[in-house]
PDB file of N, H, CA, C and O in Angstrom:
ATOM      1  N   MET A   1       1.046   9.638  13.607  1.00  0.00           N
ATOM      2  CA  MET A   1       2.255   9.738  12.565  1.00  0.00           C
ATOM      3  C   MET A   1       1.474  10.719  11.977  1.00  0.00           C
ATOM      4  O   MET A   1       0.279  10.505  11.773  1.00  0.00           O
ATOM      5  N   LYS A   2       2.225  12.219  11.553  1.00  0.00           N
ATOM      6  H   LYS A   2       3.196  12.393  11.720  1.00  0.00           H
ATOM      7  CA  LYS A   2       2.389  13.352  10.988  1.00  0.00           C
ATOM      8  C   LYS A   2       2.472  12.998   9.431  1.00  0.00           C
ATOM      9  O   LYS A   2       3.267  12.261   8.848  1.00  0.00           O
ATOM     10  N   PHE A   3       1.268  13.847   8.877  1.00  0.00           N
ATOM     11  H   PHE A   3       0.622  14.446   9.350  1.00  0.00           H
ATOM     12  CA  PHE A   3       1.150  14.326   7.860  1.00  0.00           C
ATOM     13  C   PHE A   3       2.613  13.832   6.863  1.00  0.00           C
ATOM     14  O   PHE A   3       2.483  13.266   5.778  1.00  0.00           O
ATOM     15  N   ASP A   4       3.713  14.109   7.362  1.00  0.00           N
ATOM     16  H   ASP A   4       3.818  14.568   8.244  1.00  0.00           H
ATOM     17  CA  ASP A   4       4.223  13.958   6.217  1.00  0.00           C
ATOM     18  C   ASP A   4       5.148  12.639   5.756  1.00  0.00           C
ATOM     19  O   ASP A   4       5.518  12.254   4.646  1.00  0.00           O
ATOM     20  N   GLU A   5       5.354  12.120   7.114  1.00  0.00           N
ATOM     21  H   GLU A   5       5.054  12.433   8.015  1.00  0.00           H
ATOM     22  CA  GLU A   5       5.014  10.727   8.021  1.00  0.00           C
ATOM     23  C   GLU A   5       4.405   9.829   6.418  1.00  0.00           C
ATOM     24  O   GLU A   5       4.952   9.162   5.539  1.00  0.00           O
ATOM     25  N   PHE A   6       3.463  10.141   6.616  1.00  0.00           N
ATOM     26  H   PHE A   6       3.018  10.682   7.330  1.00  0.00           H
ATOM     27  CA  PHE A   6       2.217   9.339   5.538  1.00  0.00           C
ATOM     28  C   PHE A   6       2.523  10.408   4.584  1.00  0.00           C
ATOM     29  O   PHE A   6       1.462  10.509   3.969  1.00  0.00           O
ATOM     30  N   LYS A   7       3.154  11.074   4.202  1.00  0.00           N
ATOM     31  H   LYS A   7       4.016  10.991   4.701  1.00  0.00           H
ATOM     32  CA  LYS A   7       2.848  11.409   2.613  1.00  0.00           C
ATOM     33  C   LYS A   7       4.028  10.754   2.334  1.00  0.00           C
ATOM     34  O   LYS A   7       4.055  10.727   1.104  1.00  0.00           O
ATOM     35  N   GLU A   8       5.141  10.142   2.801  1.00  0.00           N
ATOM     36  H   GLU A   8       5.119  10.164   3.801  1.00  0.00           H
ATOM     37  CA  GLU A   8       6.675   9.192   2.897  1.00  0.00           C
ATOM     38  C   GLU A   8       5.669   7.975   2.352  1.00  0.00           C
ATOM     39  O   GLU A   8       5.357   7.745   1.184  1.00  0.00           O
ATOM     40  N   LEU A   9       5.277   7.298   3.510  1.00  0.00           N
ATOM     41  H   LEU A   9       5.531   7.485   4.459  1.00  0.00           H
ATOM     42  CA  LEU A   9       4.683   5.864   2.995  1.00  0.00           C
ATOM     43  C   LEU A   9       3.664   6.161   1.757  1.00  0.00           C
ATOM     44  O   LEU A   9       3.377   5.156   1.107  1.00  0.00           O
ATOM     45  N   LEU A  10       3.070   7.393   1.326  1.00  0.00           N
ATOM     46  H   LEU A  10       3.304   8.210   1.854  1.00  0.00           H
ATOM     47  CA  LEU A  10       1.874   6.607   0.174  1.00  0.00           C
ATOM     48  C   LEU A  10       3.016   7.075  -0.942  1.00  0.00           C
ATOM     49  O   LEU A  10       2.829   6.798  -2.127  1.00  0.00           O
ATOM     50  N   ASP A  11       4.107   7.737  -0.554  1.00  0.00           N
ATOM     51  H   ASP A  11       4.259   7.963   0.408  1.00  0.00           H
ATOM     52  CA  ASP A  11       5.358   8.010  -2.172  1.00  0.00           C
ATOM     53  C   ASP A  11       5.767   6.675  -1.804  1.00  0.00           C
ATOM     54  O   ASP A  11       4.940   5.972  -2.384  1.00  0.00           O
ATOM     55  N   ASN A  12       6.423   6.039  -1.286  1.00  0.00           N
ATOM     56  H   ASN A  12       7.095   6.610  -0.814  1.00  0.00           H
ATOM     57  CA  ASN A  12       7.377   4.692  -0.538  1.00  0.00           C
ATOM     58  C   ASN A  12       6.187   3.450  -1.503  1.00  0.00           C
ATOM     59  O   ASN A  12       6.507   2.467  -2.171  1.00  0.00           O
ATOM     60  N   ASN A  13       5.238   3.838  -1.303  1.00  0.00           N
ATOM     61  H   ASN A  13       4.978   4.637  -0.760  1.00  0.00           H
ATOM     62  CA  ASN A  13       4.076   2.494  -2.167  1.00  0.00           C
ATOM     63  C   ASN A  13       3.817   2.919  -3.682  1.00  0.00           C
ATOM     64  O   ASN A  13       2.930   2.311  -4.282  1.00  0.00           O
ATOM     65  N   SER A  14       4.493   3.870  -4.312  1.00  0.00           N
ATOM     66  H   SER A  14       5.214   4.364  -3.825  1.00  0.00           H
ATOM     67  CA  SER A  14       3.896   4.496  -5.292  1.00  0.00           C
ATOM     68  C   SER A  14       2.550   4.480  -5.952  1.00  0.00           C
ATOM     69  O   SER A  14       2.145   4.029  -7.023  1.00  0.00           O
ATOM     70  N   LEU A  15       1.572   5.613  -4.197  1.00  0.00           N
ATOM     71  H   LEU A  15       1.901   5.979  -3.327  1.00  0.00           H
ATOM     72  CA  LEU A  15       0.088   4.992  -4.175  1.00  0.00           C
ATOM     73  C   LEU A  15      -0.006   6.968  -3.960  1.00  0.00           C
ATOM     74  O   LEU A  15       0.951   7.613  -3.531  1.00  0.00           O
ATOM     75  N   SER A  16      -1.425   7.636  -4.389  1.00  0.00           N
ATOM     76  H   SER A  16      -2.202   7.112  -4.737  1.00  0.00           H
ATOM     77  CA  SER A  16      -1.719   8.673  -4.312  1.00  0.00           C
ATOM     78  C   SER A  16      -2.618   8.767  -3.114  1.00  0.00           C
ATOM     79  O   SER A  16      -2.876   7.857  -2.326  1.00  0.00           O
ATOM     80  N   LEU A  17      -3.033   9.933  -3.094  1.00  0.00           N
ATOM     81  H   LEU A  17      -2.824  10.673  -3.734  1.00  0.00           H
ATOM     82  CA  LEU A  17      -4.029  10.285  -1.804  1.00  0.00           C
ATOM     83  C   LEU A  17      -5.872   9.608  -2.521  1.00  0.00           C
ATOM     84  O   LEU A  17      -6.926   9.388  -1.924  1.00  0.00           O
ATOM     85  N   LYS A  18      -5.526   9.491  -3.846  1.00  0.00           N
ATOM     86  H   LYS A  18      -4.669   9.669  -4.331  1.00  0.00           H
ATOM     87  CA  LYS A  18      -6.373   9.160  -4.157  1.00  0.00           C
ATOM     88  C   LYS A  18      -6.653   7.273  -3.956  1.00  0.00           C
ATOM     89  O   LYS A  18      -7.506   6.641  -3.332  1.00  0.00           O
ATOM     90  N   ASP A  19      -5.660   6.914  -4.684  1.00  0.00           N
ATOM     91  H   ASP A  19      -4.967   7.427  -5.190  1.00  0.00           H
ATOM     92  CA  ASP A  19      -5.288   5.527  -4.211  1.00  0.00           C
ATOM     93  C   ASP A  19      -5.700   5.248  -2.761  1.00  0.00           C
ATOM     94  O   ASP A  19      -6.678   4.515  -2.612  1.00  0.00           O
ATOM     95  N   PHE A  20      -5.217   5.630  -1.903  1.00  0.00           N
ATOM     96  H   PHE A  20      -4.423   6.225  -2.024  1.00  0.00           H
ATOM     97  CA  PHE A  20      -5.445   5.456  -0.667  1.00  0.00           C
ATOM     98  C   PHE A  20      -6.426   5.361  -0.806  1.00  0.00           C
ATOM     99  O   PHE A  20      -6.756   4.176  -0.860  1.00  0.00           O
ATOM    100  N   SER A  21      -7.484   6.272  -0.950  1.00  0.00           N
ATOM    101  H   SER A  21      -7.215   7.234  -0.906  1.00  0.00           H
ATOM    102  CA  SER A  21      -9.094   6.800  -0.066  1.00  0.00           C
ATOM    103  C   SER A  21      -9.203   5.473  -0.950  1.00  0.00           C
ATOM    104  O   SER A  21      -8.921   4.487  -0.269  1.00  0.00           O
ATOM    105  N   ASP A  22      -9.536   5.161  -2.298  1.00  0.00           N
ATOM    106  H   ASP A  22      -9.765   5.962  -2.851  1.00  0.00           H
ATOM    107  CA  ASP A  22     -10.200   4.496  -3.019  1.00  0.00           C
ATOM    108  C   ASP A  22      -9.159   2.692  -1.901  1.00  0.00           C
ATOM    109  O   ASP A  22     -10.001   1.795  -1.845  1.00  0.00           O
ATOM    110  N   LEU A  23      -8.616   2.505  -1.624  1.00  0.00           N
ATOM    111  H   LEU A  23      -7.932   3.233  -1.670  1.00  0.00           H
ATOM    112  CA  LEU A  23      -8.156   0.713  -1.245  1.00  0.00           C
ATOM    113  C   LEU A  23      -8.750   1.020   0.378  1.00  0.00           C
ATOM    114  O   LEU A  23      -9.361   0.087   0.900  1.00  0.00           O
ATOM    115  N   THR A  24      -8.580   2.312   1.183  1.00  0.00           N
ATOM    116  H   THR A  24      -8.083   3.070   0.759  1.00  0.00           H
ATOM    117  CA  THR A  24      -9.284   2.041   2.266  1.00  0.00           C
ATOM    118  C   THR A  24     -11.213   2.193   2.439  1.00  0.00           C
ATOM    119  O   THR A  24     -11.850   1.795   3.414  1.00  0.00           O
ATOM    120  N   SER A  25     -11.868   2.952   1.047  1.00  0.00           N
ATOM    121  H   SER A  25     -11.350   3.275   0.255  1.00  0.00           H
ATOM    122  CA  SER A  25     -13.058   2.854   1.198  1.00  0.00           C
ATOM    123  C   SER A  25     -13.223   4.456   1.703  1.00  0.00           C
ATOM    124  O   SER A  25     -14.381   4.773   1.979  1.00  0.00           O
ATOM    125  N   LEU A  26     -12.585   5.104   1.796  1.00  0.00           N
ATOM    126  H   LEU A  26     -11.645   4.847   1.572  1.00  0.00           H
ATOM    127  CA  LEU A  26     -12.547   6.620   2.400  1.00  0.00           C
ATOM    128  C   LEU A  26     -12.564   7.350   1.304  1.00  0.00           C
ATOM    129  O   LEU A  26     -12.208   7.103   0.152  1.00  0.00           O
ATOM    130  N   SER A  27     -13.157   8.557   1.954  1.00  0.00           N
ATOM    131  H   SER A  27     -13.446   8.758   2.890  1.00  0.00           H
ATOM    132  CA  SER A  27     -13.698   9.378   1.044  1.00  0.00           C
ATOM    133  C   SER A  27     -12.459  10.247   0.605  1.00  0.00           C
ATOM    134  O   SER A  27     -11.467  10.437   1.307  1.00  0.00           O
ATOM    135  N   TYR A  28     -12.655  10.724  -0.607  1.00  0.00           N
ATOM    136  H   TYR A  28     -13.462  10.570  -1.178  1.00  0.00           H
ATOM    137  CA  TYR A  28     -10.950  11.264  -0.942  1.00  0.00           C
ATOM    138  C   TYR A  28     -11.250  11.988   0.274  1.00  0.00           C
ATOM    139  O   TYR A  28     -10.956  11.477   1.355  1.00  0.00           O
ATOM    140  N   SER A  29     -12.075  13.680   0.188  1.00  0.00           N
ATOM    141  H   SER A  29     -12.313  14.096  -0.690  1.00  0.00           H
ATOM    142  CA  SER A  29     -12.042  14.819   0.970  1.00  0.00           C
ATOM    143  C   SER A  29     -11.717  14.342   2.418  1.00  0.00           C
ATOM    144  O   SER A  29     -10.977  15.068   3.082  1.00  0.00           O
ATOM    145  N   ALA A  30     -12.309  12.922   3.106  1.00  0.00           N
ATOM    146  H   ALA A  30     -12.910  12.332   2.567  1.00  0.00           H
ATOM    147  CA  ALA A  30     -12.157  12.677   4.551  1.00  0.00           C
ATOM    148  C   ALA A  30     -10.269  12.749   4.347  1.00  0.00           C
ATOM    149  O   ALA A  30      -9.762  13.485   5.193  1.00  0.00           O
ATOM    150  N   VAL A  31      -9.445  12.221   3.555  1.00  0.00           N
ATOM    151  H   VAL A  31      -9.857  11.623   2.867  1.00  0.00           H
ATOM    152  CA  VAL A  31      -8.254  11.872   3.787  1.00  0.00           C
ATOM    153  C   VAL A  31      -7.198  13.169   3.514  1.00  0.00           C
ATOM    154  O   VAL A  31      -6.109  13.356   4.057  1.00  0.00           O
ATOM    155  N   THR A  32      -7.954  14.102   2.377  1.00  0.00           N
ATOM    156  H   THR A  32      -8.838  13.950   1.936  1.00  0.00           H
ATOM    157  CA  THR A  32      -6.930  15.086   1.980  1.00  0.00           C
ATOM    158  C   THR A  32      -7.483  15.968   3.357  1.00  0.00           C
ATOM    159  O   THR A  32      -7.490  17.093   2.857  1.00  0.00           O
ATOM    160  N   LYS A  33      -8.091  16.220   5.209  1.00  0.00           N
ATOM    161  H   LYS A  33      -8.085  15.306   5.615  1.00  0.00           H
ATOM    162  CA  LYS A  33      -8.113  16.817   5.931  1.00  0.00           C
ATOM    163  C   LYS A  33      -7.901  16.572   6.575  1.00  0.00           C
ATOM    164  O   LYS A  33      -8.086  17.213   7.610  1.00  0.00           O
ATOM    165  N   TRP A  34      -7.245  15.265   6.521  1.00  0.00           N
ATOM    166  H   TRP A  34      -7.095  14.744   5.680  1.00  0.00           H
ATOM    167  CA  TRP A  34      -5.812  14.449   7.785  1.00  0.00           C
ATOM    168  C   TRP A  34      -4.325  16.227   7.520  1.00  0.00           C
ATOM    169  O   TRP A  34      -3.805  16.946   8.373  1.00  0.00           O
ATOM    170  N   LYS A  35      -4.231  16.223   6.352  1.00  0.00           N
ATOM    171  H   LYS A  35      -4.654  15.639   5.660  1.00  0.00           H
ATOM    172  CA  LYS A  35      -3.445  17.280   6.057  1.00  0.00           C
ATOM    173  C   LYS A  35      -3.324  18.495   7.144  1.00  0.00           C
ATOM    174  O   LYS A  35      -2.457  18.645   8.005  1.00  0.00           O
ATOM    175  N   TYR A  36      -4.438  19.307   6.850  1.00  0.00           N
ATOM    176  H   TYR A  36      -5.143  19.185   6.150  1.00  0.00           H
ATOM    177  CA  TYR A  36      -4.862  20.063   8.315  1.00  0.00           C
ATOM    178  C   TYR A  36      -4.526  19.459   9.513  1.00  0.00           C
ATOM    179  O   TYR A  36      -3.743  19.823  10.391  1.00  0.00           O
ATOM    180  N   LEU A  37      -5.315  18.366   9.410  1.00  0.00           N
ATOM    181  H   LEU A  37      -5.951  18.071   8.697  1.00  0.00           H
ATOM    182  CA  LEU A  37      -5.308  18.327  11.244  1.00  0.00           C
ATOM    183  C   LEU A  37      -3.512  17.802  12.336  1.00  0.00           C
ATOM    184  O   LEU A  37      -3.039  17.842  13.472  1.00  0.00           O
ATOM    185  N   ASP A  38      -3.108  17.267  10.592  1.00  0.00           N
ATOM    186  H   ASP A  38      -3.492  17.235   9.669  1.00  0.00           H
ATOM    187  CA  ASP A  38      -1.544  16.820  10.810  1.00  0.00           C
ATOM    188  C   ASP A  38      -1.608  15.781  12.296  1.00  0.00           C
ATOM    189  O   ASP A  38      -0.864  15.999  13.252  1.00  0.00           O
ATOM    190  N   GLU A  39      -2.669  14.600  12.270  1.00  0.00           N
ATOM    191  H   GLU A  39      -3.273  14.424  11.493  1.00  0.00           H
ATOM    192  CA  GLU A  39      -3.175  13.884  12.780  1.00  0.00           C
ATOM    193  C   GLU A  39      -2.756  12.908  12.077  1.00  0.00           C
ATOM    194  O   GLU A  39      -1.780  13.444  11.551  1.00  0.00           O
ATOM    195  N   MET A  40      -2.783  11.706  11.622  1.00  0.00           N
ATOM    196  H   MET A  40      -3.575  11.270  12.049  1.00  0.00           H
ATOM    197  CA  MET A  40      -2.911  10.697  10.814  1.00  0.00           C
ATOM    198  C   MET A  40      -4.174   9.134  12.050  1.00  0.00           C
ATOM    199  O   MET A  40      -3.452   8.502  12.820  1.00  0.00           O
ATOM    200  N   PRO A  41      -4.985   8.918  12.082  1.00  0.00           N
ATOM    201  CA  PRO A  41      -5.787   8.125  12.971  1.00  0.00           C
ATOM    202  C   PRO A  41      -4.621   6.737  12.960  1.00  0.00           C
ATOM    203  O   PRO A  41      -3.976   6.414  11.962  1.00  0.00           O
ATOM    204  N   VAL A  42      -4.545   6.026  14.341  1.00  0.00           N
ATOM    205  H   VAL A  42      -5.069   6.288  15.151  1.00  0.00           H
ATOM    206  CA  VAL A  42      -3.586   5.224  14.356  1.00  0.00           C
ATOM    207  C   VAL A  42      -3.975   4.279  13.758  1.00  0.00           C
ATOM    208  O   VAL A  42      -3.478   3.356  14.404  1.00  0.00           O
ATOM    209  N   TRP A  43      -4.659   3.740  12.772  1.00  0.00           N
ATOM    210  H   TRP A  43      -5.063   4.490  12.247  1.00  0.00           H
ATOM    211  CA  TRP A  43      -4.904   1.921  12.480  1.00  0.00           C
ATOM    212  C   TRP A  43      -4.158   2.180  10.729  1.00  0.00           C
ATOM    213  O   TRP A  43      -3.866   1.238   9.993  1.00  0.00           O
ATOM    214  N   VAL A  44      -3.951   3.822  10.325  1.00  0.00           N
ATOM    215  H   VAL A  44      -4.188   4.587  10.923  1.00  0.00           H
ATOM    216  CA  VAL A  44      -2.880   4.122   8.834  1.00  0.00           C
ATOM    217  C   VAL A  44      -2.012   3.708   9.041  1.00  0.00           C
ATOM    218  O   VAL A  44      -1.603   3.099   8.052  1.00  0.00           O
ATOM    219  N   ARG A  45      -0.903   3.607  10.429  1.00  0.00           N
ATOM    220  H   ARG A  45      -1.235   4.101  11.232  1.00  0.00           H
ATOM    221  CA  ARG A  45       0.798   2.894  10.084  1.00  0.00           C
ATOM    222  C   ARG A  45       0.521   0.914  10.345  1.00  0.00           C
ATOM    223  O   ARG A  45       1.291   0.048   9.931  1.00  0.00           O
ATOM    224  N   SER A  46      -0.165   0.787  10.758  1.00  0.00           N
ATOM    225  H   SER A  46      -0.791   1.491  11.094  1.00  0.00           H
ATOM    226  CA  SER A  46      -0.557  -0.635  11.056  1.00  0.00           C
ATOM    227  C   SER A  46      -1.193  -1.359   9.275  1.00  0.00           C
ATOM    228  O   SER A  46      -0.846  -2.359   8.648  1.00  0.00           O
ATOM    229  N   TRP A  47      -2.086  -0.414   9.022  1.00  0.00           N
ATOM    230  H   TRP A  47      -2.368   0.398   9.531  1.00  0.00           H
ATOM    231  CA  TRP A  47      -2.670  -0.774   7.095  1.00  0.00           C
ATOM    232  C   TRP A  47      -1.001  -0.642   6.452  1.00  0.00           C
ATOM    233  O   TRP A  47      -0.585  -1.690   5.957  1.00  0.00           O
ATOM    234  N   PHE A  48      -0.348   0.170   6.436  1.00  0.00           N
ATOM    235  H   PHE A  48      -0.686   1.021   6.838  1.00  0.00           H
ATOM    236  CA  PHE A  48       0.859   0.534   5.716  1.00  0.00           C
ATOM    237  C   PHE A  48       1.387  -0.963   5.762  1.00  0.00           C
ATOM    238  O   PHE A  48       1.713  -1.626   4.777  1.00  0.00           O
ATOM    239  N   GLU A  49       1.410  -1.350   7.010  1.00  0.00           N
ATOM    240  H   GLU A  49       1.146  -0.812   7.810  1.00  0.00           H
ATOM    241  CA  GLU A  49       2.470  -2.416   6.997  1.00  0.00           C
ATOM    242  C   GLU A  49       2.495  -3.286   6.318  1.00  0.00           C
ATOM    243  O   GLU A  49       3.346  -3.784   5.581  1.00  0.00           O
ATOM    244  N   MET A  50       0.659  -3.673   6.785  1.00  0.00           N
ATOM    245  H   MET A  50      -0.032  -3.268   7.384  1.00  0.00           H
ATOM    246  CA  MET A  50       0.044  -5.472   6.214  1.00  0.00           C
ATOM    247  C   MET A  50       0.317  -4.744   4.276  1.00  0.00           C
ATOM    248  O   MET A  50       0.711  -5.220   3.212  1.00  0.00           O
ATOM    249  N   TYR A  51      -0.144  -3.491   4.729  1.00  0.00           N
ATOM    250  H   TYR A  51      -0.464  -3.104   5.594  1.00  0.00           H
ATOM    251  CA  TYR A  51      -0.257  -3.162   2.588  1.00  0.00           C
ATOM    252  C   TYR A  51       1.138  -4.075   2.117  1.00  0.00           C
ATOM    253  O   TYR A  51       1.242  -5.137   1.504  1.00  0.00           O
ATOM    254  N   GLU A  52       2.041  -3.234   2.645  1.00  0.00           N
ATOM    255  H   GLU A  52       1.957  -2.371   3.143  1.00  0.00           H
ATOM    256  CA  GLU A  52       4.144  -2.969   2.137  1.00  0.00           C
ATOM    257  C   GLU A  52       4.131  -5.403   2.272  1.00  0.00           C
ATOM    258  O   GLU A  52       4.708  -6.308   1.668  1.00  0.00           O
ATOM    259  N   LYS A  53       3.381  -5.334   3.110  1.00  0.00           N
ATOM    260  H   LYS A  53       2.913  -4.599   3.601  1.00  0.00           H
ATOM    261  CA  LYS A  53       3.838  -7.053   3.832  1.00  0.00           C
ATOM    262  C   LYS A  53       2.719  -7.944   2.712  1.00  0.00           C
ATOM    263  O   LYS A  53       3.243  -9.006   2.377  1.00  0.00           O
ATOM    264  N   THR A  54       1.558  -7.771   2.186  1.00  0.00           N
ATOM    265  H   THR A  54       1.132  -6.908   2.458  1.00  0.00           H
ATOM    266  CA  THR A  54       0.850  -7.824   0.903  1.00  0.00           C
ATOM    267  C   THR A  54       1.285  -8.198  -0.218  1.00  0.00           C
ATOM    268  O   THR A  54       1.158  -9.264  -0.821  1.00  0.00           O
ATOM    269  N   LYS A  55       2.025  -6.865  -0.563  1.00  0.00           N
ATOM    270  H   LYS A  55       2.129  -5.999  -0.074  1.00  0.00           H
ATOM    271  CA  LYS A  55       2.432  -6.709  -2.047  1.00  0.00           C
ATOM    272  C   LYS A  55       3.759  -7.860  -1.804  1.00  0.00           C
ATOM    273  O   LYS A  55       3.907  -8.887  -2.466  1.00  0.00           O
ATOM    274  N   LYS A  56       4.409  -7.518  -0.990  1.00  0.00           N
ATOM    275  H   LYS A  56       4.289  -6.684  -0.452  1.00  0.00           H
ATOM    276  CA  LYS A  56       5.605  -9.188  -1.443  1.00  0.00           C
ATOM    277  C   LYS A  56       5.400 -10.246  -1.421  1.00  0.00           C
ATOM    278  O   LYS A  56       6.052 -11.199  -1.847  1.00  0.00           O
ATOM    279  N   ILE A  57       4.134 -10.166  -0.742  1.00  0.00           N
ATOM    280  H   ILE A  57       3.603  -9.392  -0.396  1.00  0.00           H
ATOM    281  CA  ILE A  57       3.449 -11.818  -0.758  1.00  0.00           C
ATOM    282  C   ILE A  57       3.569 -11.951  -2.580  1.00  0.00           C
ATOM    283  O   ILE A  57       4.291 -12.656  -3.286  1.00  0.00           O
ATOM    284  N   ASP A  58       2.420 -10.844  -2.942  1.00  0.00           N
ATOM    285  H   ASP A  58       1.833 -10.272  -2.369  1.00  0.00           H
ATOM    286  CA  ASP A  58       1.460 -11.138  -3.965  1.00  0.00           C
ATOM    287  C   ASP A  58       3.067 -11.083  -5.379  1.00  0.00           C
ATOM    288  O   ASP A  58       3.151 -11.532  -6.522  1.00  0.00           O
ATOM    289  N   ASP A  59       4.042 -10.317  -4.504  1.00  0.00           N
ATOM    290  H   ASP A  59       3.974  -9.952  -3.575  1.00  0.00           H
ATOM    291  CA  ASP A  59       5.367 -10.257  -5.806  1.00  0.00           C
ATOM    292  C   ASP A  59       5.982 -11.581  -5.668  1.00  0.00           C
ATOM    293  O   ASP A  59       6.166 -12.157  -6.740  1.00  0.00           O
ATOM    294  N   PHE A  60       6.297 -12.121  -4.744  1.00  0.00           N
ATOM    295  H   PHE A  60       6.147 -11.653  -3.873  1.00  0.00           H
ATOM    296  CA  PHE A  60       7.068 -13.903  -4.502  1.00  0.00           C
ATOM    297  C   PHE A  60       5.817 -14.996  -5.340  1.00  0.00           C
ATOM    298  O   PHE A  60       6.041 -16.049  -5.936  1.00  0.00           O
ATOM    299  N   LYS A  61       4.146 -14.115  -5.062  1.00  0.00           N
ATOM    300  H   LYS A  61       3.964 -13.260  -4.578  1.00  0.00           H
ATOM    301  CA  LYS A  61       3.164 -15.499  -5.704  1.00  0.00           C
ATOM    302  C   LYS A  61       3.509 -15.559  -7.287  1.00  0.00           C
ATOM    303  O   LYS A  61       3.622 -16.656  -7.835  1.00  0.00           O
ATOM    304  N   GLU A  62       3.639 -14.595  -7.858  1.00  0.00           N
ATOM    305  H   GLU A  62       3.547 -13.704  -7.413  1.00  0.00           H
ATOM    306  CA  GLU A  62       4.049 -14.499  -9.362  1.00  0.00           C
ATOM    307  C   GLU A  62       5.474 -14.463  -9.571  1.00  0.00           C
ATOM    308  O   GLU A  62       5.490 -13.371 -10.138  1.00  0.00           O
ATOM    309  N   LYS A  63       6.107 -14.648  -9.560  1.00  0.00           N
ATOM    310  H   LYS A  63       6.094 -15.535  -9.099  1.00  0.00           H
ATOM    311  CA  LYS A  63       7.198 -15.170  -9.140  1.00  0.00           C
ATOM    312  C   LYS A  63       7.734 -16.713  -9.227  1.00  0.00           C
ATOM    313  O   LYS A  63       8.441 -17.367  -9.993  1.00  0.00           O
ATOM    314  N   LEU A  64       7.265 -16.852  -8.449  1.00  0.00           N
ATOM    315  H   LEU A  64       6.691 -16.321  -7.826  1.00  0.00           H
ATOM    316  CA  LEU A  64       6.999 -18.549  -8.189  1.00  0.00           C
ATOM    317  C   LEU A  64       6.076 -19.072  -9.340  1.00  0.00           C
ATOM    318  O   LEU A  64       6.384 -20.042 -10.033  1.00  0.00           O
ATOM    319  N   PHE A  65       4.738 -18.245  -9.514  1.00  0.00           N
ATOM    320  H   PHE A  65       4.487 -17.457  -8.951  1.00  0.00           H
ATOM    321  CA  PHE A  65       4.650 -18.707 -10.662  1.00  0.00           C
ATOM    322  C   PHE A  65       5.327 -19.128 -11.681  1.00  0.00           C
ATOM    323  O   PHE A  65       5.589 -20.319 -11.852  1.00  0.00           O
ATOM    324  N   LEU A  66       5.702 -18.131 -12.516  1.00  0.00           N
ATOM    325  H   LEU A  66       5.489 -17.164 -12.377  1.00  0.00           H
ATOM    326  CA  LEU A  66       6.735 -17.330 -13.570  1.00  0.00           C
ATOM    327  C   LEU A  66       7.818 -19.144 -13.393  1.00  0.00           C
ATOM    328  O   LEU A  66       7.929 -20.034 -14.236  1.00  0.00           O
ATOM    329  N   PHE A  67       8.306 -19.079 -12.237  1.00  0.00           N
ATOM    330  H   PHE A  67       8.217 -18.355 -11.552  1.00  0.00           H
ATOM    331  CA  PHE A  67       9.665 -19.699 -12.176  1.00  0.00           C
ATOM    332  C   PHE A  67       8.630 -21.426 -12.525  1.00  0.00           C
ATOM    333  O   PHE A  67       9.224 -22.309 -13.144  1.00  0.00           O
ATOM    334  N   ALA A  68       7.251 -21.661 -12.087  1.00  0.00           N
ATOM    335  H   ALA A  68       6.768 -20.944 -11.584  1.00  0.00           H
ATOM    336  CA  ALA A  68       6.779 -23.539 -11.832  1.00  0.00           C
ATOM    337  C   ALA A  68       6.687 -22.936 -13.403  1.00  0.00           C
ATOM    338  O   ALA A  68       6.901 -23.999 -13.985  1.00  0.00           O
ATOM    339  N   GLU A  69       6.501 -21.882 -14.556  1.00  0.00           N
ATOM    340  H   GLU A  69       6.328 -21.018 -14.083  1.00  0.00           H
ATOM    341  CA  GLU A  69       5.957 -22.204 -15.763  1.00  0.00           C
ATOM    342  C   GLU A  69       7.419 -22.680 -16.363  1.00  0.00           C
ATOM    343  O   GLU A  69       7.501 -23.795 -16.877  1.00  0.00           O
ATOM    344  N   GLU A  70       8.533 -21.845 -16.291  1.00  0.00           N
ATOM    345  H   GLU A  70       8.466 -20.939 -15.873  1.00  0.00           H
ATOM    346  CA  GLU A  70       9.353 -22.523 -16.723  1.00  0.00           C
ATOM    347  C   GLU A  70       9.560 -23.240 -16.690  1.00  0.00           C
ATOM    348  O   GLU A  70       9.655 -23.720 -17.820  1.00  0.00           O
ATOM    349  N   ILE A  71       9.960 -24.443 -15.298  1.00  0.00           N
ATOM    350  H   ILE A  71       9.883 -24.053 -14.380  1.00  0.00           H
ATOM    351  CA  ILE A  71      10.306 -25.891 -15.200  1.00  0.00           C
ATOM    352  C   ILE A  71       9.099 -26.861 -16.262  1.00  0.00           C
ATOM    353  O   ILE A  71       9.388 -27.867 -16.909  1.00  0.00           O
ATOM    354  N   LYS A  72       7.709 -26.182 -16.179  1.00  0.00           N
ATOM    355  H   LYS A  72       7.474 -25.364 -15.653  1.00  0.00           H
ATOM    356  CA  LYS A  72       7.169 -27.160 -17.165  1.00  0.00           C
ATOM    357  C   LYS A  72       7.046 -27.098 -18.426  1.00  0.00           C
ATOM    358  O   LYS A  72       6.157 -27.708 -19.019  1.00  0.00           O
ATOM    359  N   LYS A  73       8.080 -26.217 -19.120  1.00  0.00           N
ATOM    360  H   LYS A  73       8.803 -25.721 -18.638  1.00  0.00           H
ATOM    361  CA  LYS A  73       8.535 -25.740 -20.236  1.00  0.00           C
ATOM    362  C   LYS A  73      10.163 -26.951 -20.924  1.00  0.00           C
ATOM    363  O   LYS A  73      10.650 -27.465 -21.930  1.00  0.00           O
ATOM    364  N   GLY A  74      10.362 -26.748 -19.151  1.00  0.00           N
ATOM    365  H   GLY A  74       9.966 -26.331 -18.334  1.00  0.00           H
ATOM    366  CA  GLY A  74      11.756 -27.380 -19.107  1.00  0.00           C
ATOM    367  C   GLY A  74      11.506 -28.916 -19.811  1.00  0.00           C
ATOM    368  O   GLY A  74      12.278 -29.396 -20.641  1.00  0.00           O
ATOM    369  N   SER A  75      10.315 -29.566 -19.329  1.00  0.00           N
ATOM    370  H   SER A  75       9.687 -29.176 -18.655  1.00  0.00           H
ATOM    371  CA  SER A  75      10.218 -30.865 -18.948  1.00  0.00           C
ATOM    372  C   SER A  75       9.925 -31.498 -20.091  1.00  0.00           C
ATOM    373  O   SER A  75       9.767 -32.718 -20.098  1.00  0.00           O
TER     374      SER A  75
END
C-alpha cells in the first residue's frame, strides 16, 4: 500500500495521522515517516478492514440499543 492510499483510508474513516498513531500505539513520528518511504507495513490494510468492521458493529449495536429503549417506553 502506498501512502496516498493510506491517507485516503484515514480520510474515509475520519482519522488523522495522530489518531491512527494513538489507536495503534505507534509513535506519531514513526507514522509520519511512512510518507517518505511511500510504503506502508503489510498489516495496515488489515487493520483498516477490522477498524471499519468494528465501527459498523458498534454503530449497529447503538441503533439496536436505542430501538430496544423505544420498545421499552412503548410497553
